[in-house]
LODO-213994 format. One line per 8 residues: number of its first residue (from 1); their letters; for each residue x, y negated, z of C-alpha. Coordinates in nm, 2 decimals. Each point is the difference from the previous one (the first is absolute). Last residue first. Layout:
# residues N
NUM) A) X:Y:Z ~ ...
This chain:
# residues 399
399) EAARAAGG) -1.67:-2.00:1.87 ~ 0.08:0.37:-0.12 ~ -0.27:0.28:0.12 ~ 0.08:0.29:0.22 ~ -0.16:0.34:0.06 ~ -0.02:0.25:0.30 ~ 0.12:-0.31:0.23 ~ -0.35:0.00:0.17
391) AILQEIAS) -0.11:-0.34:-0.12 ~ 0.09:0.09:-0.36 ~ -0.22:0.31:0.01 ~ -0.28:-0.19:0.17 ~ 0.05:-0.25:-0.25 ~ -0.06:0.24:-0.30 ~ -0.28:0.20:0.18 ~ -0.18:-0.35:0.06
383) EALGAERL) 0.04:-0.10:-0.35 ~ -0.14:0.33:-0.13 ~ 0.22:0.26:-0.17 ~ -0.09:0.11:-0.35 ~ 0.34:0.03:-0.13 ~ -0.02:-0.30:-0.19 ~ -0.03:-0.18:0.34 ~ 0.33:0.21:0.11
375) VERTHEGL) 0.18:-0.13:-0.31 ~ -0.10:-0.39:0.08 ~ 0.07:0.02:0.36 ~ 0.35:0.18:-0.03 ~ 0.11:-0.23:-0.29 ~ 0.26:-0.17:0.14 ~ 0.09:0.24:0.23 ~ 0.40:-0.05:-0.03
367) RPAHRRYE) 0.04:-0.28:-0.26 ~ -0.05:0.13:-0.37 ~ 0.25:0.00:-0.27 ~ -0.17:-0.23:-0.26 ~ -0.27:0.16:-0.22 ~ -0.06:0.02:-0.37 ~ 0.34:0.02:-0.13 ~ -0.07:0.20:-0.33
359) PASESWES) -0.06:0.33:-0.18 ~ -0.05:-0.05:-0.37 ~ -0.34:0.15:-0.10 ~ 0.08:0.01:-0.37 ~ 0.32:-0.06:-0.20 ~ 0.20:0.12:0.29 ~ 0.36:-0.05:0.14 ~ 0.16:0.20:0.27
351) PVATTRIR) 0.24:-0.20:0.21 ~ -0.30:-0.14:0.25 ~ 0.18:-0.35:0.04 ~ 0.23:-0.07:0.34 ~ -0.08:-0.25:0.24 ~ 0.16:-0.33:0.13 ~ -0.15:-0.18:0.26 ~ -0.14:-0.37:0.06
343) GETPHEIS) -0.17:-0.06:0.33 ~ -0.04:0.29:0.25 ~ -0.32:-0.05:0.10 ~ -0.24:-0.07:-0.30 ~ 0.27:0.16:-0.22 ~ 0.07:-0.20:-0.28 ~ 0.16:0.22:-0.29 ~ 0.34:-0.02:-0.17
335) RFYGIAAL) 0.05:0.27:-0.25 ~ 0.30:0.24:-0.08 ~ -0.05:0.18:-0.31 ~ -0.12:-0.29:-0.21 ~ 0.09:0.16:-0.34 ~ 0.26:-0.26:-0.10 ~ 0.14:-0.05:0.39 ~ 0.06:0.40:0.01
327) HPDEVIDA) 0.23:-0.03:-0.34 ~ 0.18:-0.31:0.13 ~ 0.10:0.21:0.31 ~ 0.01:-0.28:0.31 ~ -0.16:0.21:0.25 ~ 0.21:0.32:-0.14 ~ 0.32:-0.22:0.04 ~ -0.05:-0.07:0.37
319) LSNMRQVP) -0.06:0.38:0.04 ~ 0.35:0.05:-0.17 ~ -0.03:0.14:-0.35 ~ 0.26:0.20:-0.15 ~ -0.01:-0.09:-0.39 ~ -0.16:0.24:-0.22 ~ 0.12:0.22:-0.30 ~ -0.15:0.25:-0.25
311) IDAQELAA) 0.22:0.04:-0.29 ~ -0.15:-0.20:-0.33 ~ 0.39:-0.09:-0.13 ~ -0.12:-0.35:0.05 ~ -0.11:0.04:0.32 ~ 0.31:0.17:0.10 ~ 0.21:-0.29:-0.12 ~ -0.21:-0.27:0.18
303) IWEATSRK) -0.04:0.18:0.32 ~ 0.39:0.09:0.00 ~ 0.12:-0.36:-0.06 ~ -0.23:-0.12:0.27 ~ 0.12:0.23:0.25 ~ 0.36:-0.06:-0.07 ~ 0.23:0.20:-0.20 ~ 0.27:0.29:0.10
295) AMEAAVLA) -0.15:0.19:0.29 ~ -0.31:0.12:-0.22 ~ 0.24:0.20:-0.20 ~ 0.13:0.21:0.32 ~ -0.34:0.04:0.13 ~ -0.11:0.15:-0.34 ~ 0.28:0.26:-0.01 ~ -0.12:0.07:0.35
287) YAGEFDRS) -0.35:0.06:-0.11 ~ 0.12:0.27:-0.25 ~ 0.22:0.19:0.21 ~ -0.22:0.01:0.32 ~ -0.27:0.10:-0.25 ~ 0.18:0.29:-0.06 ~ -0.25:0.31:-0.12 ~ -0.28:-0.27:-0.10
279) RAEQTAFR) 0.27:-0.14:-0.24 ~ 0.04:0.34:-0.19 ~ -0.38:0.04:-0.02 ~ -0.03:-0.33:-0.14 ~ 0.24:0.03:-0.26 ~ 0.34:-0.14:-0.11 ~ 0.12:-0.12:0.34 ~ 0.23:0.28:0.14
271) PDSLLDPR) 0.06:0.16:-0.34 ~ 0.17:-0.32:-0.10 ~ -0.12:-0.04:-0.40 ~ -0.20:-0.33:0.10 ~ 0.31:-0.10:0.24 ~ 0.16:-0.12:-0.35 ~ -0.21:-0.27:-0.02 ~ 0.18:-0.19:0.29
263) GILEFFAR) -0.02:-0.36:-0.11 ~ -0.18:-0.11:0.33 ~ -0.32:-0.07:-0.18 ~ 0.04:0.29:-0.24 ~ -0.01:0.25:0.28 ~ -0.31:-0.19:0.15 ~ -0.19:0.04:-0.31 ~ 0.08:0.38:-0.04
255) WQKDNYIL) -0.11:0.05:0.37 ~ -0.32:-0.20:-0.05 ~ -0.08:0.21:-0.32 ~ 0.10:0.34:0.17 ~ -0.26:-0.09:0.30 ~ 0.03:-0.13:0.35 ~ 0.23:-0.30:0.02 ~ -0.15:-0.18:0.32
247) VCVHGDTT) 0.14:-0.32:0.14 ~ -0.02:-0.22:0.29 ~ 0.25:-0.27:0.03 ~ 0.22:-0.15:0.28 ~ 0.17:-0.29:0.12 ~ 0.29:-0.21:-0.14 ~ 0.25:0.23:-0.20 ~ -0.24:0.24:-0.04
239) QYPRREKS) -0.12:0.29:0.26 ~ -0.22:0.26:-0.10 ~ -0.36:0.03:0.17 ~ 0.01:0.39:0.11 ~ 0.00:0.33:-0.12 ~ 0.39:0.02:0.01 ~ -0.06:0.27:0.32 ~ -0.19:0.21:-0.21
231) LMRAYGPE) -0.30:0.15:0.18 ~ -0.28:-0.14:-0.22 ~ 0.18:0.12:-0.30 ~ 0.06:0.35:0.17 ~ -0.36:0.07:0.05 ~ 0.03:0.22:0.33 ~ -0.02:0.36:0.08 ~ 0.27:0.23:-0.06
223) GLQPDYTY) 0.04:0.26:-0.29 ~ -0.26:0.23:-0.16 ~ -0.19:0.15:0.28 ~ -0.17:0.34:-0.07 ~ -0.27:-0.14:-0.07 ~ 0.05:-0.34:-0.16 ~ -0.09:-0.37:0.12 ~ 0.24:0.06:0.29
215) GGMHEGMV) 0.25:-0.09:-0.26 ~ -0.07:-0.35:0.02 ~ -0.28:-0.06:0.23 ~ 0.10:-0.36:0.04 ~ -0.21:-0.18:-0.27 ~ -0.36:0.12:0.10 ~ 0.16:0.08:0.34 ~ -0.03:-0.40:0.10
207) TQLMSEFM) -0.30:-0.13:-0.12 ~ -0.20:0.33:0.08 ~ 0.17:0.00:0.32 ~ -0.15:-0.33:0.06 ~ -0.35:0.18:0.02 ~ 0.11:0.30:0.19 ~ 0.14:-0.23:0.30 ~ -0.26:-0.27:-0.03
199) PVDIRQGG) -0.30:0.23:0.05 ~ -0.30:-0.12:-0.21 ~ -0.32:0.20:0.15 ~ -0.34:-0.02:-0.20 ~ -0.32:0.08:0.14 ~ -0.33:0.00:-0.23 ~ -0.28:-0.19:-0.13 ~ -0.28:0.12:-0.21
191) GSKERRYL) -0.18:-0.09:-0.32 ~ 0.18:0.23:-0.23 ~ 0.09:-0.21:-0.30 ~ -0.01:-0.33:0.16 ~ 0.15:0.16:0.30 ~ 0.32:0.10:-0.22 ~ 0.04:-0.35:-0.13 ~ 0.03:-0.14:0.36
183) AACVVNVI) 0.21:0.28:0.11 ~ 0.23:-0.09:-0.30 ~ 0.03:-0.34:0.12 ~ 0.05:0.06:0.34 ~ 0.29:0.29:-0.08 ~ 0.18:-0.25:-0.19 ~ -0.02:-0.30:0.24 ~ 0.12:0.22:0.26
175) HLGVSRDA) 0.29:0.15:-0.21 ~ 0.11:-0.38:-0.06 ~ 0.01:-0.04:0.38 ~ 0.24:0.30:0.00 ~ 0.25:-0.21:-0.20 ~ -0.05:-0.29:0.21 ~ 0.05:0.19:0.33 ~ 0.29:0.21:-0.11
167) ITAPVYRP) 0.17:-0.32:-0.17 ~ -0.03:-0.22:0.29 ~ 0.30:-0.19:-0.14 ~ 0.37:0.00:0.12 ~ 0.03:0.39:-0.13 ~ 0.14:0.14:0.33 ~ 0.37:0.05:0.00 ~ 0.18:0.29:0.06
159) SEAGAQRS) 0.43:-0.11:0.08 ~ 0.24:-0.11:-0.27 ~ -0.24:0.00:-0.29 ~ 0.14:0.23:-0.29 ~ -0.29:0.17:-0.16 ~ 0.02:0.28:0.24 ~ -0.06:-0.27:0.27 ~ -0.29:-0.15:-0.15
151) LWPLGVAG) -0.15:0.37:-0.07 ~ 0.03:0.05:0.39 ~ -0.17:-0.33:0.08 ~ -0.28:0.11:-0.25 ~ -0.04:0.34:0.11 ~ -0.38:0.05:0.00 ~ 0.01:0.02:0.39 ~ 0.23:-0.30:0.05
143) QILDDYAA) -0.23:-0.22:-0.25 ~ -0.31:0.15:0.20 ~ 0.18:-0.13:0.34 ~ 0.07:-0.33:-0.12 ~ -0.36:-0.07:-0.15 ~ -0.17:0.12:0.33 ~ -0.13:0.36:0.11 ~ -0.18:0.14:0.33
135) RAAYPGRQ) 0.02:0.37:0.01 ~ -0.34:0.20:0.04 ~ 0.02:0.18:-0.33 ~ 0.39:0.10:0.01 ~ -0.09:0.38:0.06 ~ -0.21:-0.01:-0.34 ~ -0.34:0.00:-0.13 ~ -0.08:-0.33:0.12
127) SYGFAGVY) 0.25:-0.15:-0.27 ~ 0.23:-0.27:0.13 ~ 0.05:-0.38:0.07 ~ -0.36:-0.15:-0.03 ~ -0.22:-0.12:-0.26 ~ -0.39:0.07:0.05 ~ -0.25:-0.03:-0.25 ~ -0.37:0.05:0.07
119) ILRPNVAR) -0.19:-0.02:-0.32 ~ -0.37:-0.07:0.14 ~ -0.30:0.15:-0.19 ~ -0.11:0.22:0.33 ~ -0.03:-0.36:0.17 ~ -0.14:0.03:0.37 ~ 0.13:0.35:0.08 ~ 0.29:-0.03:-0.23
111) VDDYSLRL) 0.14:-0.22:0.26 ~ 0.01:0.22:0.26 ~ 0.09:0.30:-0.22 ~ 0.31:-0.21:-0.14 ~ 0.10:-0.10:0.36 ~ -0.10:-0.31:0.17 ~ -0.06:0.15:0.34 ~ 0.30:-0.25:0.12
103) RAMAQPRI) 0.17:0.31:0.13 ~ -0.07:0.15:-0.38 ~ 0.18:-0.30:-0.15 ~ 0.30:0.04:0.23 ~ 0.03:0.37:-0.09 ~ 0.00:-0.11:-0.36 ~ 0.29:-0.18:0.01 ~ -0.01:-0.38:-0.07
95) NYVLVDAD) -0.04:-0.14:-0.33 ~ -0.37:-0.07:-0.08 ~ -0.19:-0.04:-0.33 ~ -0.37:0.03:0.02 ~ -0.17:-0.02:-0.38 ~ -0.36:-0.08:-0.14 ~ -0.11:-0.17:0.31 ~ -0.38:-0.07:0.11
87) KAIALCAA) 0.02:0.25:0.31 ~ 0.34:-0.06:0.08 ~ -0.09:-0.35:0.09 ~ -0.27:0.12:0.24 ~ 0.28:0.27:0.12 ~ 0.24:-0.29:0.09 ~ -0.29:-0.16:0.21 ~ -0.07:0.34:0.18
79) RAGEQKLD) 0.39:0.00:0.07 ~ -0.01:-0.35:0.13 ~ -0.29:0.07:0.24 ~ 0.19:0.33:0.11 ~ 0.32:-0.18:0.11 ~ 0.31:0.17:-0.11 ~ -0.06:-0.18:-0.35 ~ 0.08:-0.33:0.13
71) LVVSRKNR) -0.14:-0.19:-0.31 ~ 0.15:-0.28:-0.16 ~ -0.13:-0.09:-0.38 ~ 0.20:-0.14:-0.24 ~ -0.10:-0.05:-0.39 ~ 0.25:0.08:-0.27 ~ 0.08:-0.16:-0.32 ~ 0.39:-0.07:0.13
63) NANMFIHG) 0.11:0.27:0.25 ~ 0.34:0.08:-0.10 ~ 0.21:-0.31:-0.06 ~ -0.18:-0.19:0.30 ~ 0.08:0.29:0.23 ~ 0.38:0.00:-0.12 ~ 0.01:-0.37:0.07 ~ -0.13:-0.02:0.36
55) MGKSRMPA) -0.36:-0.14:0.06 ~ -0.04:0.10:0.37 ~ 0.13:-0.34:0.13 ~ 0.01:-0.27:-0.27 ~ 0.28:-0.11:-0.24 ~ 0.17:0.36:-0.03 ~ 0.36:0.15:-0.02 ~ -0.06:0.22:0.20
47) NHRMVDGE) -0.15:0.34:0.05 ~ -0.32:-0.04:0.19 ~ -0.28:0.05:-0.24 ~ 0.17:0.36:-0.11 ~ -0.11:0.15:0.32 ~ -0.35:-0.03:-0.12 ~ -0.21:-0.19:0.24 ~ 0.02:0.01:0.38
39) PSEVKIVD) -0.38:0.04:0.04 ~ 0.03:0.31:-0.21 ~ -0.07:-0.06:-0.39 ~ -0.27:0.12:-0.25 ~ 0.08:-0.12:-0.35 ~ -0.29:-0.05:-0.22 ~ 0.09:0.06:-0.35 ~ -0.25:-0.11:-0.27
31) AGYDALIQ) 0.15:0.14:-0.30 ~ 0.08:-0.21:-0.31 ~ 0.36:0.14:-0.11 ~ 0.16:-0.24:0.24 ~ -0.18:0.17:0.27 ~ 0.13:0.32:-0.12 ~ 0.34:-0.10:-0.03 ~ -0.01:-0.17:0.36
23) TAFSGMVV) -0.17:0.35:0.12 ~ 0.33:0.16:-0.11 ~ 0.25:-0.24:0.16 ~ -0.22:0.01:0.32 ~ 0.02:0.36:0.02 ~ 0.41:0.01:-0.06 ~ 0.06:-0.32:0.15 ~ -0.08:-0.05:0.40
15) STLDLIRV) -0.38:0.09:0.06 ~ -0.29:0.20:-0.15 ~ -0.36:0.04:0.09 ~ -0.11:-0.15:-0.32 ~ -0.38:0.05:-0.06 ~ -0.02:-0.01:-0.38 ~ -0.31:-0.13:-0.18 ~ -0.01:0.03:-0.40
7) GDLPGAM) -0.20:-0.23:-0.19 ~ 0.26:-0.15:-0.18 ~ 0.27:0.24:-0.08 ~ 0.10:-0.11:-0.33 ~ 0.02:-0.34:0.10 ~ -0.32:-0.24:-0.06 ~ 0.09:-0.29:-0.22
């Protein structure tokens, strides 16, 4: 069964995490993603652990369903080959600074000259309309720019901490997927391509400030910024007698059930806890009450009691717990695949579930330059020209 983007060809000039994550989702959806790599390969190829050189775990988990072509874009022959691929592409995605693309003579105007229907998507640190335009950006820097380490300290961490996941890269990666799909739809209506910028800083701010605008929402300002529930020092996994449990008592019905469960129905008439508005003005106090109660029973006792009371609860998993999770096992979320060079590997399923045109695992994560000859032939290059590019170092093909 063909995926929903079957027939779409994407020229992928991305590396590291953000762009590669986005183009893998598009590849999972059925697009033919041609990943152009430098002779050294995507830097994520070299992050251990790995079984084979150049096939690191992060690369393996962000580049399935793609074809790898190696071109040294600083050489004129490689640039010409890249433009030959772009001529028949629907989308080009890159995640270096636009100034670098201009130096390579692969700017929007350069590429549009060979393919006016192309959707040209740039994902980089900051809007090109402001003073940060030329700054480099990585996940840690963007986390800092949007205030995530500061928020962690406000919420009770001993010192500012980055979220221990590439949350900015992957969140903005989803923005890339969204704009590509929307732009493809718009092209179906209008017939023309366009350039789209997806700046990390501004895109990630949409996530953070959507809930932390607080009093800044109003003009004149109505109180301080920040969402009090998110910043409560007691908003954390609650310690039980033998571990931790994650509980969210949210609406009036759930609080009523919780007060009954702990034998304190009188708290329903306490003005601090009686309404959603009252609790929102003192999340610290409400969550401190919950924390004190959670410490009185075991994790298993609380999970059973809270589920019985229809109060949202989840155990706090470790990474090892997740791999062994019975729900994930039941739906086949982790799947074992035979990779032609890496042996048996474990991969994650596409998380969305479709009644038709289901995305699927179609190709293994490619070896560096595995598809160079194949793709250049499709782009119309003669065999002699391909071999000349490889011999001269402008291209490289896997053995």
